[in-house]
C-alpha positions as MATLAB code, in Angstrom:
seq = 'MTSDLVEDVRAILDSRFEARERAISDSRKAIRAAANGIRALHRSAGDDASELIDESGHLLAGITKALERNPELMSHAVVFDAAKEYAEARITQAVFSESPVPGFTELGLDPVPYLHGLGEAVGEMRRRMLDMLREERLTEAETLLDEMDRIVDLLAEIDYPDGMTNGLRRTTDVSRSLVERSRSDLTATVVQERLRQDLRD';
ca = [
     122.417   79.427  113.291;
     118.942   79.648  111.139;
     117.565   82.565  109.292;
     114.513   82.636  112.011;
     117.386   83.531  114.661;
     118.666   86.310  112.048;
     115.097   87.687  111.964;
     114.324   87.767  115.357;
     117.495   89.545  116.136;
     117.055   92.154  113.238;
     113.333   92.621  114.558;
     114.712   93.655  117.855;
     117.609   95.599  116.763;
     115.412   97.482  114.305;
     113.032   98.500  117.027;
     115.881   99.755  119.173;
     117.298  101.580  116.479;
     113.979  103.253  115.557;
     113.851  104.355  119.139;
     117.228  105.550  119.033;
     116.715  107.619  115.993;
     113.343  109.127  117.352;
     115.170  109.910  120.835;
     118.055  111.588  119.302;
     115.765  113.798  117.026;
     113.400  114.909  119.660;
     116.049  115.083  122.328;
     117.947  118.050  119.801;
     114.415  119.441  119.648;
     114.060  119.702  123.333;
     117.484  120.920  123.916;
     116.617  123.786  121.425;
     113.267  124.724  123.070;
     114.674  124.846  126.529;
     117.453  126.823  125.406;
     115.433  129.365  123.587;
     113.025  129.376  126.608;
     116.120  130.305  128.713;
     116.823  133.368  126.126;
     113.133  134.475  126.366;
     113.295  134.648  130.436;
     116.473  137.003  130.026;
     114.309  139.120  127.741;
     111.357  138.830  130.353;
     109.353  137.383  127.481;
     107.402  135.191  130.225;
     104.742  133.892  128.035;
     107.161  132.807  125.156;
     109.426  131.489  127.731;
     106.834  129.211  129.139;
     105.548  127.921  125.898;
     109.201  127.075  124.786;
     109.762  125.408  128.131;
     106.508  123.548  128.193;
     107.247  122.177  124.678;
     110.834  120.846  125.869;
     109.143  119.073  128.623;
     106.335  117.444  126.526;
     109.179  116.433  123.917;
     111.076  114.830  127.034;
     108.187  113.113  128.102;
     107.895  111.614  124.709;
     111.249  110.599  124.753;
     110.854  108.515  128.318;
     107.681  107.088  127.083;
     109.274  106.010  123.827;
     112.419  104.462  125.500;
     110.530  102.445  128.262;
     111.553   99.289  126.224;
     114.784  100.527  126.020;
     115.916  102.304  129.166;
     119.468  101.718  128.474;
     119.293  104.592  125.546;
     118.121  107.136  128.388;
     122.025  107.278  128.957;
     123.023  108.412  125.477;
     124.370  111.984  125.577;
     122.070  113.812  123.668;
     119.072  112.310  125.767;
     121.007  113.152  129.081;
     121.668  116.671  127.480;
     118.066  117.486  126.754;
     116.976  116.489  130.443;
     119.717  118.705  131.600;
     119.004  121.572  129.647;
     115.005  121.208  130.620;
     116.041  121.047  134.058;
     118.041  124.133  133.809;
     115.119  126.054  132.108;
     112.607  125.101  134.658;
     115.063  126.163  137.495;
     115.797  129.188  135.980;
     112.334  129.959  135.447;
     111.533  129.301  139.056;
     114.206  131.632  140.446;
     113.669  134.599  137.902;
     109.816  134.218  139.076;
     110.645  133.948  142.624;
     108.654  130.734  142.795;
     110.049  127.413  144.510;
     112.465  125.625  142.600;
     110.955  122.235  141.597;
     112.795  118.998  142.578;
     113.839  116.177  140.041;
     110.613  114.112  141.007;
     108.350  116.962  139.943;
     109.951  117.412  136.974;
     110.113  113.720  136.076;
     113.676  113.492  135.638;
     116.500  111.292  136.808;
     118.649  113.168  139.502;
     121.953  113.230  137.863;
     120.951  115.489  134.621;
     118.783  117.281  137.061;
     121.818  118.153  139.462;
     123.581  119.271  136.268;
     121.053  121.338  135.325;
     120.786  123.208  138.703;
     124.476  123.679  138.423;
     124.183  125.493  134.980;
     121.276  127.335  136.157;
     123.831  129.340  138.199;
     125.315  130.769  135.165;
     121.947  131.857  134.198;
     121.554  133.389  137.589;
     125.006  135.167  137.432;
     123.736  136.798  133.848;
     120.712  138.155  135.659;
     122.618  139.575  138.765;
     124.964  141.556  136.458;
     121.701  142.864  134.785;
     120.626  143.878  138.401;
     123.652  145.335  139.311;
     123.914  147.438  136.076;
     120.401  148.668  137.061;
     121.637  149.523  140.564;
     119.184  146.672  141.927;
     121.681  146.023  144.808;
     119.349  144.213  147.293;
     117.563  141.776  144.710;
     121.285  140.918  143.466;
     122.317  140.011  146.906;
     119.244  137.823  147.205;
     120.088  136.145  143.689;
     123.622  135.625  145.109;
     122.515  133.997  148.062;
     120.200  131.449  146.067;
     123.269  130.693  144.109;
     125.260  130.061  147.108;
     122.771  127.458  148.345;
     122.783  125.691  145.163;
     126.602  125.282  145.156;
     126.226  124.265  148.867;
     123.866  121.648  147.932;
     125.794  120.127  144.907;
     128.972  119.909  147.257;
     127.124  117.738  149.248;
     126.802  115.129  146.497;
     129.891  113.488  146.905;
     129.647  110.209  144.613;
     132.355  108.901  141.990;
     132.358  110.690  138.682;
     131.244  107.624  136.900;
     127.886  107.569  138.721;
     127.270  111.439  138.495;
     128.522  111.866  134.918;
     131.262  114.521  136.261;
     128.969  116.307  138.510;
     132.086  117.476  140.329;
     133.358  119.508  137.301;
     129.848  121.465  137.240;
     130.060  121.942  140.694;
     133.444  123.563  140.481;
     132.447  125.883  137.636;
     129.430  126.718  139.605;
     131.461  127.710  142.625;
     133.625  129.767  140.520;
     130.904  131.718  139.020;
     129.636  132.538  142.516;
     132.818  133.740  143.697;
     133.156  135.931  140.913;
     129.660  137.269  141.314;
     130.329  137.919  144.952;
     133.388  140.047  143.889;
     131.083  141.885  141.402;
     128.509  142.593  143.914;
     131.159  143.553  146.406;
     132.818  146.198  144.021;
     129.456  147.715  143.017;
     128.146  147.876  146.793;
     131.583  149.809  147.616;
     131.436  152.188  144.433;
     127.832  152.902  145.403;
     128.695  153.606  149.023;
     131.520  156.175  147.586;
     129.221  157.742  145.324;
     126.723  158.078  148.097;
     129.759  159.914  150.258;
     130.512  161.973  147.792;
     126.848  163.264  147.395;
     126.569  163.683  151.058;
];
């Protein structure tokens, strides 16, 4: 073993460590920006939401570029979570604005965190649907429930081992449960509305 070998190893590992630390730091910022963007969407603050979600996307693009020489770090938990949160924010933004839902290639993401983001967007859609029910916007709530159904059906078709999908089956099960609860909430509200209408008549 020579000192040259140690220095060569140190140079490579120092570079990897620097890339890892930057990726972790920027991933946390990306997660925070995307989460705040989703909150802004629920407040109907569209401009603020777009700015925050764009910021998350720029950070994620920077992480991807920084890790080009160390792609194994892309599977780090916090980097995965950043991609998932960004996907969730973009999908939620599209659904709330009644725009086409972007695919993973359009967002520049690996399909696995994208699918997790898709599943978690169902929770944001349920929250929006409950707001619609409180405001008696039943037709819009039913349309949103149909979109939630389509997402769960899509996720159910992705049948691969959890080791390949990072536990997507559990995300799918949670999403399915949210859809069924939402269906029950919508049904109860529709029945109540019909009874109220009958009493008025």
